[in-house]
ZASELO-147769 format. One line per field, with one value per residue: x, y, z of N, C-alpha, C, O in turn; residue in one letter; residue number from 1. Coordinates in pm, whole numbers, plus 32768, in hexadecimal, padded with zeros to 4 digits. Example, Ala and Ser with C-alpha at 12.3 -4.5 7.8 and 13.67 -1.06 7.14 Angstrom:
% ZASELO-147769
n_c1	(8527 8505) .
n_c2	(7DC7 7F1F) .
n_c3	(830C 82C4) .
ca_c1	(84CE 8557) .
ca_c2	(7E3E 7F96) .
ca_c3	(830C 82CA) .
c_c1	(8528 850A) .
c_c2	(7EB6 8003) .
c_c3	(830C 8313) .
o_c1	(8590 853D) .
o_c2	(7EB4 8072) .
o_c3	(834E 8324) .
resn	(A S) .
resi	(1 2) .
//
This chain:
% ZASELO-147769
n_c1	(BBC6 BB08 BB35 BAAF BA4E B99B B907 B7D1 B715 B63D B530 B590 B545 B4EF B47B B3D6 B393 B2AD B262 B18C B224 B2BA B2F6 B3DC B44F B471 B524 B617 B62F B680 B772 B7F7 B8C9 B883 B852 B75E B620 B500 B3D0 B2FD B346 B3C2 B34A B2D4 B257 B1D6 B29D B31E B2CB B3AA B418 B39B B2C0 B1ED B14C B107 B06F AFAE AF4A AEEF AE02 AD7D ACFE AC94 ABB9 AB37 AAD5 AA3D A980 A90F A7F0 A817 A90F AA0F AAD6 ABFA ACBB AD3E ADC2 AD2B ADD7 ADD8 AEC1 AF0E AEA4 AE78 AE0B AD48 ACAF AC29 AB71 AAEF AA5C A9A7 A86F A80B A7A0 A886 A90F A989 AAA6 AB53 AC0D AB17 AAEF ABA3 AB4C AA50 AA98 AB34 AA64 A9A3 AA31 AA9A A9E5 A92C A845 A753 A719 A766 A7F6 A844 A8D9 A94E AA5B AB25 AB96 AB67 AA7D A9C3 A989 A87A A7F3 A873 A836 A740 A716 A795 A6FB A60A) .
n_c2	(4EFB 4E14 4CCE 4C50 4B1D 4A76 498D 496C 4884 4809 4748 4711 471C 477B 470A 4802 4891 4987 4AEA 4C0B 4D3B 4E61 4FBE 500C 4F24 4EA8 4F34 4F22 4E1A 4E06 4E82 4DEB 4CBE 4BDC 4B56 4B05 4B60 4C3B 4B74 4BCA 4C7A 4C9A 4D06 4C7E 4C13 4AD6 4A74 4971 48F8 490F 4936 48B5 480A 476E 47F0 48DA 4888 4809 48F8 4982 48A1 48CF 49D4 4998 48F4 49A4 4A77 49F4 49BF 4A8D 4B90 4C93 4D42 4E2E 4EF8 4FBF 50D5 5027 4FDA 4F07 4DEE 4CF3 4C35 4BF5 4B05 4A77 4B45 4BC6 4AF6 4A48 4B35 4B78 4A82 4A8D 4A6F 4B39 4C6F 4D6E 4E83 4FBC 5092 51A1 51BA 51E2 51C6 50FC 502B 4FEC 4F78 4EAE 4E21 4DE3 4D39 4C6A 4C1C 4B2E 4AEA 4B5F 4C98 4E0C 4F14 5063 5137 524B 5320 5365 5310 53AE 5434 5385 52CC 52EA 524A 5164 510A 50ED 5030 4F44 4F01 4EFA) .
n_c3	(B8E4 B82E B7AA B6AE B61E B54F B470 B3CA B339 B234 B29C B398 B505 B633 B773 B871 B97A B9A5 B9F0 BA45 B9FF BA5B B9DF BA37 BA93 B996 B937 B9D1 B9B8 B8B2 B8A4 B930 B96F B8CF B781 B71B B68E B70A B735 B689 B5CE B4D6 B3A9 B288 B13F B139 B1E0 B2B1 B3F1 B4CF B5EB B701 B67E B6D9 B7B0 B731 B666 B71A B790 B67B B642 B738 B6F8 B60F B649 B70F B669 B5CD B686 B6C1 B701 B6AB B61E B63A B57E B575 B4F8 B450 B32C B239 B1C6 B0DD B0C6 B1C0 B22E B31A B3D2 B32D B2AD B357 B3B1 B29F B2AB B389 B435 B4C3 B4FB B44D B4C1 B475 B465 B3D6 B2AF B1C9 B0BE B070 B11D B0C0 AFC7 AFFB B09B AFE2 AF24 AFBE B0B7 B12E B1B9 B290 B320 B2C7 B352 B343 B429 B42C B3D2 B48E B5DB B6CB B690 B650 B748 B7D0 B71D B706 B7F7 B81B B73C B7AB B877 B816) .
ca_c1	(BBA0 BAD3 BB48 BA36 BA69 B950 B8D8 B757 B6F9 B5A1 B505 B5D6 B4E4 B50E B400 B40C B32E B298 B231 B187 B28C B298 B36B B45E B486 B4A0 B5B1 B66B B652 B6C5 B805 B859 B91A B835 B83C B6DA B5D4 B48C B375 B28E B38D B3D3 B2CA B307 B1FB B1F1 B2FC B30E B2D2 B448 B42F B333 B247 B164 B121 B0DB B015 AF3F AF02 AE96 AD90 AD04 ACD5 AC1A AB38 AB0C AA9B A9C7 A8FC A8E3 A793 A83D A9A5 AA37 AB5C AC25 AD1D AD8D ADA8 AD1A AE5D ADDF AF2D AF20 AE26 AE5A AD96 ACD2 AC65 ABA7 AB07 AA96 A9E8 A969 A7DF A7DB A7AF A8F1 A917 AA25 AAD6 ABC3 ABDE AA8C AAF2 ABEA AAF4 A9DF AACB AB60 A9FC A957 AA81 AABD A9A9 A8D2 A7B3 A730 A6F6 A7E0 A7CC A8BB A8C2 A98C AAED AB84 AB69 AB35 AA0E A988 A963 A809 A7CD A8B7 A807 A6C6 A732 A7BF A68C A581) .
ca_c2	(4EDF 4D90 4C76 4BFD 4AE3 49F7 4973 4937 484C 47E5 46CD 471E 4775 4745 4739 484C 48D0 4A25 4B3B 4C97 4DA5 4F09 5013 5014 4EA5 4E73 4F8C 4EDE 4D9C 4E11 4EBB 4DA8 4C5F 4B97 4B6C 4AFD 4BFE 4C19 4B1A 4C0C 4CF3 4C9F 4CFE 4C62 4BCE 4A63 4A59 4914 491C 48CE 493A 488C 47FC 4728 4864 4956 482B 47FA 4993 4981 4865 4918 4A36 494B 48DA 4A0F 4AB9 4995 49A9 4B1F 4BCD 4D10 4D59 4EB6 4EF6 505B 50E7 4FCE 4FD1 4E84 4DC7 4C7C 4BCA 4BC1 4AA1 4A4C 4B9C 4BE1 4A8C 4A5A 4BA6 4B71 4A2B 4AAA 4A7E 4BBA 4D1D 4DA7 4F1E 4FF6 5136 51C8 51F3 51BF 517F 5085 4FC1 4FB0 4F36 4E16 4DE5 4DB2 4CD3 4BFE 4BFF 4ACF 4AED 4BCE 4D34 4E48 4F8D 50C8 5193 52AB 5322 5376 52E3 5401 5484 5303 52A7 52C6 51F4 50EC 50D1 50C7 4FA8 4EBA 4EF0 4EB3) .
ca_c3	(B864 B82F B739 B69B B59F B53C B3DA B3BA B29E B21E B2DD B424 B552 B6C1 B7D2 B8CC B9DD B96C BA5C BA03 BA28 BA44 B972 BA81 BA7A B90D B904 BA3F B990 B82B B8DA B9A7 B947 B862 B6F1 B6EB B681 B748 B6C3 B623 B5B3 B44D B35D B201 B0FF B11E B233 B30C B472 B505 B682 B74A B626 B716 B804 B6D6 B632 B782 B776 B60C B664 B776 B68B B59E B6AA B75D B603 B59C B6E1 B6F9 B6D8 B656 B621 B620 B535 B58B B4C3 B40A B28A B1F6 B183 B0EC B0BB B257 B243 B3A0 B3E8 B2C9 B27E B3C4 B3A3 B23E B2B4 B402 B41A B529 B4BC B46D B4C3 B422 B485 B389 B212 B194 B022 B069 B144 B06A AF58 B054 B0CA AF57 AEEB B012 B120 B100 B1F3 B305 B306 B2DA B38B B34A B484 B439 B3C0 B50C B652 B738 B64F B64F B7B5 B7E0 B6BE B72F B872 B7CD B6EC B7FF B8D8 B7CA) .
c_c1	(BB69 BB08 BAE1 BA45 BA02 B91F B857 B756 B65E B59F B540 B569 B511 B49B B439 B36E B31F B23F B1FA B1EF B266 B2F5 B3EA B4AD B4C1 B525 B61D B68B B6B2 B75D B836 B8B6 B8ED B835 B7B4 B67A B541 B42E B323 B2DE B3B4 B35B B2DE B286 B235 B267 B2DF B328 B33F B440 B3A2 B2A0 B1D1 B12C B0E3 B064 AF74 AEF6 AEA6 AE1D AD3B ACD2 AC6B ABA5 AB01 AAB2 AA24 A948 A8CD A867 A79D A8C2 A9AE AABC AB83 AC85 AD6A AD7C AD8F ADA1 AE29 AE53 AF53 AE88 AE06 AE17 AD1E AC8A ABEC AB4A AABE AA27 A998 A8D8 A7BB A7E6 A856 A8F2 A986 AA3B AB5C AB86 AB6D AA91 AB27 ABA2 AA8D AA1D AADF AACC A998 A9B1 AA7B AA43 A935 A84A A7C4 A745 A777 A7C2 A83F A888 A8E6 AA18 AB59 AB33 AB2B AA93 A98B A970 A8EB A7DA A7F9 A86E A76C A6B5 A73C A745 A5F8 A52A) .
c_c2	(4E37 4D60 4C34 4BA7 4A6B 49FF 494B 4912 4821 4753 46BB 475A 471C 4762 47A4 4884 4963 4A60 4BB6 4CEA 4E29 4F36 4FFF 4F7C 4E6F 4EAB 4F36 4E40 4D94 4E33 4E66 4D17 4BDC 4BB5 4B49 4B60 4BDB 4BAE 4B51 4C86 4D13 4C79 4D00 4C07 4B4D 4A1C 49E7 493B 48CE 48BF 491E 4866 47D6 47A1 48C1 48FB 4835 4887 499F 4927 487B 4985 4A1D 4945 493A 4A4D 4A68 4988 4A2A 4B3B 4C2E 4D21 4DF0 4EBD 4F90 5084 5097 4FC1 4F28 4E61 4D3B 4C05 4BB6 4B7D 4A74 4AB3 4BAD 4B87 4A6C 4AC8 4BAC 4AF4 4A28 4AB8 4AFC 4C16 4D56 4E3F 4F52 5087 5156 51E2 51B2 5163 50FA 5007 4F96 4F6D 4EB1 4DD6 4DA6 4D45 4C54 4BC9 4B9E 4ABD 4B50 4C49 4D83 4EDB 4FE9 5130 522F 52AA 532B 5345 5340 5454 53D1 52C5 5288 5250 516B 50B2 509D 503F 4F46 4EA8 4ECF 4F2E) .
c_c3	(B85C B7B0 B713 B60A B599 B4B8 B406 B327 B2CA B254 B354 B477 B5D0 B72E B839 B927 B9D1 B9E0 B9F6 BA49 BA0B B9F6 B9AE BA7B BA07 B8EC B95F B9D9 B8F4 B838 B92C B949 B8E1 B7DA B6BD B6F6 B6C9 B6DB B65A B603 B51B B400 B2C4 B1C0 B0F6 B17B B2AA B39D B4B6 B5B5 B6AF B6ED B657 B75B B79F B689 B695 B792 B6F9 B629 B6D5 B743 B64E B5D7 B6EC B6EE B5CC B606 B6F4 B6B6 B660 B68B B5E8 B5F8 B546 B56F B483 B387 B271 B1A7 B169 B0E4 B15E B26E B2CF B403 B38A B2A5 B2E7 B3AE B335 B249 B33E B3D0 B45F B4C4 B4C6 B448 B4AE B43B B449 B30A B1E3 B105 B016 B0BA B103 AFF0 AF7D B059 B03A AF0F AF48 B084 B0FD B13C B26E B2E0 B320 B2F0 B37D B3B1 B48F B3EC B41F B580 B6CE B6FC B643 B6E6 B7D8 B79C B6D2 B79B B858 B771 B744 B859 B8A4 B7DE) .
o_c1	(BBB5 BB0E BAB6 BA47 BA17 B90B B858 B77D B621 B5F5 B529 B52C B540 B469 B4B1 B2FA B379 B1EB B221 B20B B210 B347 B452 B525 B522 B57D B67D B6FA B706 B7B3 B898 B8D9 B93D B819 B792 B677 B514 B43D B308 B2B2 B3C3 B319 B2F5 B251 B2A3 B28C B28C B380 B32F B45A B342 B231 B164 B0BC B07D AFF9 AF03 AE7C AE2E ADB8 ACCA AC5E AC02 AB3D AA8B AA3C A9BB A8D7 A865 A858 A763 A8E5 A96D AB15 AB2C ACDA ADE0 AD0D ADE3 ADD0 AE3A AE3B AFB1 AE23 AD96 ADEE ACA7 AC1B AB73 AAD4 AA4D A9BC A950 A8BA A751 A822 A892 A8DD A9EC A9E9 ABC5 AB15 AB73 AA5B AAFB ABBB AA6B A9D1 AAB3 AAB7 A952 A979 AA5B AA45 A8E0 A7EC A82C A785 A7D5 A777 A8A7 A825 A8B1 AA47 ABCC AAB8 AAD3 AA4E A911 A920 A8D7 A79E A7B3 A862 A739 A650 A6EE A72F A597 A4B5) .
o_c2	(4DE3 4DAB 4BD9 4BDE 4A06 4A6F 4904 494F 4819 46FE 464F 47BB 46AA 47D2 47A7 4892 49B1 4A21 4BC8 4CDB 4E57 4EEA 4FE5 4F69 4E23 4E78 4F07 4E10 4D41 4E0B 4E81 4D30 4B8A 4C27 4B66 4BAF 4B68 4B9E 4B1C 4CF5 4D84 4C11 4D68 4BB6 4B39 49A8 4A04 4989 4857 4858 4962 4893 47FB 47B7 48F9 4935 4855 488E 49BD 496D 484D 499A 4A5E 497C 4929 4A5A 4A9B 495C 4A3C 4B11 4C30 4D15 4E1F 4E90 4FE1 5068 50B7 4F92 4ED7 4EAF 4CF0 4B8E 4B6B 4BA9 4A51 4A8E 4BA0 4BA6 4A74 4AAF 4BDD 4AF3 49C9 4AF3 4B31 4C11 4D65 4E6F 4F19 50E0 512F 5208 5137 50F9 509D 4F92 4F20 4F26 4E50 4D68 4D41 4CF9 4BE6 4B53 4BC6 4A8A 4B7F 4C62 4D61 4F16 4FBF 5175 527E 523E 5304 534A 531D 54A0 53D2 5269 5216 51F7 510A 5037 5034 4FF8 4EE8 4E37 4EA1 4F2F) .
o_c3	(B88C B74F B75A B59C B5DC B488 B46A B2C4 B334 B240 B389 B44B B5D6 B735 B856 B8FF B9F0 BA20 B983 BAC0 B9BF B9C5 B971 BA66 BA02 B8A6 B921 B9C4 B8D1 B7EB B972 B8D6 B8B3 B7B7 B64A B754 B6C1 B662 B5EE B622 B4ED B401 B286 B20C B0C2 B169 B300 B3C1 B4D3 B5F4 B68B B708 B62B B72D B7C7 B674 B672 B79F B700 B62A B6DF B768 B648 B5B1 B70A B710 B5A4 B5EF B734 B643 B5F3 B700 B58B B640 B525 B5C3 B476 B36A B299 B154 B1C9 B0FA B17A B2A5 B2F5 B471 B3A7 B279 B2D1 B399 B341 B20C B35B B368 B43F B458 B530 B3D8 B4D4 B425 B47B B2EC B1D9 B0E5 AFD2 B09D B109 AFAF AF40 B026 B041 AEC0 AF1D B0A5 B0AD B0FF B29C B27A B369 B2A3 B3AE B39C B4DD B3CA B40C B58D B71C B740 B631 B6D6 B801 B7D9 B6B4 B7A4 B880 B76B B736 B883 B8E0 B7B6) .
resn	(M V N R S V S Y A V G V S W G A R L R A A S L E D V R R Y C E G D T A L Y P A M A V V A H G K P I Q V G P E A I E Q I Q D T W R R A V A S A G S I V V V G V R P H P P D K H I W G P L A R A P G T L C F V G N R A V F V E W A A E Y R Q K G R C I E L G E R F E A S V Q A I A E A V T G) .
resi	(1 2 3 4 5 6 7 8 9 10 11 12 13 14 15 16 17 18 19 20 21 22 23 24 25 26 27 28 29 30 31 32 33 34 35 36 37 38 39 40 41 42 43 44 45 46 47 48 49 50 51 52 53 54 55 56 57 58 59 60 61 62 63 64 65 66 67 68 69 70 71 72 73 74 75 76 77 78 79 80 81 82 83 84 85 86 87 88 89 90 91 92 93 94 95 96 97 98 99 100 101 102 103 104 105 106 107 108 109 110 111 112 113 114 115 116 117 118 119 120 121 122 123 124 125 126 127 128 129 130 131 132 133 134 135 136 137 138 139 140) .
//
């Protein structure tokens, strides 16, 4: 049995080298001898970034720049969630065409309230039925 005793306080963060991990890697890590949670494991509204904030901010900056410069963006199977400003803010401001596969009503409601510029296209409700439409949307 692993004895894990760590106290997390607001304002405490530590730099860490981050890497992509498989489900098995995550399982081994969580069952290992560390009390640190994986960097992107805690989902809570307004949560501060405590593990590897510099790396996470770099990823978020890369996302912002990629979305801002893309001619077409395809979002598949993700429900718009405005409090996730690091994801949905850049999508709202993106000048390119925003294509969406998923719940049409939720997307239309989000786009009407938040989308500032650029065209929106609903490609379908399910990925497997929308593959051809996705291909056509990104190839022009």
